[in-house]
N, C-alpha and C positions, 0 to 999 in steps of 0.2 A: 504493499501498500503506500502510496506516495501524502507525503506532508507537507504543508501550505505556511510558511512562516503569519500569512494574515488569516489563517483560518480555516477551517472545514468547507468545503465546495461542495455545491450539489452533481457537478458533473465536471471531469477535467478528461484532456485528451491529449496526446502526442506520439514523438518518434524518440525511440531511446537507444542505444548501443551503435551512432551514426558515429564513424570513423572517420577524422582527418589527417591527413599528413600534407603539408604546407613542405616546401623542399626550396630554400634560397639555394642557388648552385652558380652565383655568382660571386662566393666569396665573403657577402654581407651576412652578419650575424644577425639569429642563429639560423644557420645552415639548414635544421631539421625543428619545424614546430609540429608537434603531432598529438593529439585529442580525441576520445572518445566524450559524447557528448549524446546529454539529453533534456529535450525539450518538450515541455507541456501547457499545455494554453487553458485558459478559464473563461466562459463569460455565456451571458445566455442565448448569443446568439447561436450557439452550438445546442442549443436543451432540443432544439424539433428533429433531428437526427436520434436523438432518443427515443423520442416520445412517437413521431410520428413517420423517420425514416427521411427526412427532406433534409438533405444537404446543402440547402441553397445558401449558406453563410458559412458551410464549412471548409478549409484547404485542408487538403489531405497529407494524412503523415507522409507520403511521398514526395508531395512539395515541399513541406518541413523538411526534410533530408535534403532534397536538393539546395534550398535554400541556405541549411547548416555549411554545407560544402563547396557551394560556389562563392558564398560571400565571404567564407575563411580568406581567400583569395585580396581581398581588401580590406582584412587585418593586417596593421606593418607592427604593432606589437609582440612582445616577448612572455608577457606576462597571461594567465588564465584568468582574472577578475576582470581586468580589461576585455577581454575574447569574450566574454560572458555577458558584458555590459553592452558592447556594439553588437553583438547577437540580439539581443532583446531590443534594444533603443530599435535596430532595424525592422525586426519584424515588427514593433506595434504603430509603427509609423505604414510600412506595406501593406498590414492588414489591421484596420480601422476595429473591425470588429472584434478585436480580441480585447477582453477588459483586465484580462492577465494573463503574465508569462513567467514562467521559473527555466532558466536555462540550468544545467549544469555541466562542467566538463571537467575529466580526469586526463592527466598526461597520461602520456606514452613516450615512456623516458629514452631515449638515444645518448651515448656519450659515446666523443670522440676515440677513434682507432688513430695514431699516430699524434700528427697535429692538429688533430679533429676537422678538417675542411674536406677530405672525399670520403672517411670508410670512418662508420658508426657501427654500433651493437647495440642491445636492447640494454637501458640499465634499470636499475632498484635497488630491492624490490618496493621500496618505496614510491610512491606517485602523488603530486601534488594534484589538487583538487581547489573549485572553485562553483561557488552559486551562486545566482542573483535572482530575485522575486521584482516584477516590476508590475505598475500600474499602468495602464493606455492614460496619457499625457506625461510618462518620465519619474511620477513617483516611487521610487526605491522601496519596496516592505523587508529587503533583508540581505545586504551582501554579507557573504563569509568566504574563507577561503579555509585549505588544510592541507595539510600532509600524514596520508591515510597508508599503511602498511609499512611502518617499520619494523625490522626484525633486527632485536638487539642479543648481544650476549653477554654478560660480565662472568670470568672465573670462578670469582668471590667475593667478600664485603656485601653478601646479600643475607639475612636471617630471614627467618619466622618462628618465632614461639610466642607463647605466655599466652595463646588462643583459648575458647572455652574448649573446656574438656569435658567429654558425657561416652555414653554408652555409645552414641556415633562416632565416636573419634577412633582413627587411628592413625592419620599424619602423625610423627615424633615432631620435637621441637629441631627446629635446624639451626646454627648458629653461622654456618658459614658454606652458605652452597650457590653454585652454578646457577645463574638466572638464564633463563632465555626465555623471552618476555616478546611478542607484538604490541602496537601502538598506536595508534588513530590520535590525532589533535586538530583541530578547529580553532579558528579565529575568529570575533566579530570584532570592528568590520575588517570584510574581506579586503579593502585595499590597503590595510594600515601596516601589512608589512608583508615581505614576499616570504617565497619557502626557502631560498637561499638563507636567510637571517636565522629562521625558527632552525634548520637541519641543526646547524652545530650549537646551539642551546639545548637542544634535546643530547646529541652526543654528548658535552662538557658535563653536563647534568650526570647523565648515563653512566661516563667512563669514572668521574671524580666523587659521587656520594656513595657510601655504606648507608644500607638503607635495614630497614626493621621490617619491611614488608613495601610491598609492590606500589600500593597505597601511597606510600610516602614518597617514593619513586615522584608518581607523574603531582604530587603534590609541589614538590622541589622545582619539577620542571616547569610546570603553569604559571607556578611563583617567581621565576626568572622570566617567564615571557613577559611576565606582567608589568616585572622592573625594568628590563631593559627596552622593550618592544613598548614608548610610552602613547601612542596611535590605541593599540590596540586596548578594546575595553572589556571582553570577554575571552573567556580558555575556553573550549570543551575537550579532556582526556576521555581516552576509552583505552583501557589496554586489557590484554591478555597472557594469562598465566602460561605460557609450553614450554615450564620448566622441565629439561628432557629428563625420563627414569634411570636409575641408576642402574649398569647391569653390573659394575664391578668396579670397585677402592680400593688404593690402596692410602689409607689415612687420606690426608685433603690436597695431598702433589697430585696424583695419575689415579684415571679413572676411563671408565665406559663408558656410555652411555646410548639409549635410543631413544625416537620421537617417543613424546606420554600416549594416552591411549588418547583416546577422542574428547572426553568429560574435560572440559578446561573452565579453568575460573575468568570472568569478568569483572571486570573494575571501573566504573565511571567518578568522575570528578567536572564541576563546575567551578571555574572561580570568575569574579567579577571582581571591579575597581568600587 
């Protein structure tokens, strides 16, 4: 189900998983701008197609796909939040029957090979994202940006102990575990910070902070983001505990581990100024 910052919608529709690759082959940066885009529309003009099958005011989702892909040629920027804003503004101008639109873009990252001008390979695993919701007339309801899919490994300095113990508890207290976790980070407003400034903050906190829980780790990351990025007013973080299962260990110096079983912990946090 889709959710809109402006609230519940009687109807909405759109196009998802639209891929675009803009290649700048004249040496001007960035050589590769690539994203997966979702575009959703809402408005009373689209209600008749639900009730009577009358498509008079309906923009076909195939046309939306073509709009996204062709208009990407005319976007000269490098960041996802301005890209989403560019698409939303132009679509509302082109189709005035649209009361509101939400555009989300997730990067398809590529890193340069060698001098980074002619050859590239997929990068990641984390991917920058941006989302904007806009109403007819240019009112921005929501603008957010983020990075999804961090995979972070710390060899030690992570503890988890002192939690509730009862008849359902089988987990032992752990004073110094190898920690493997995933992390999604989003911030508002979307244009307040670039992903290139957030990645170093996440890495710096994760590698330098000895923690008593994953919750403490993500609180430290969010707190530092608010301290180091004054335009950011809100940070949302969601981590998943993917700590590897132990096969065999020799003290704390050497061990063999394997992927954890499918159930995993999910931990969320929202921080505001």
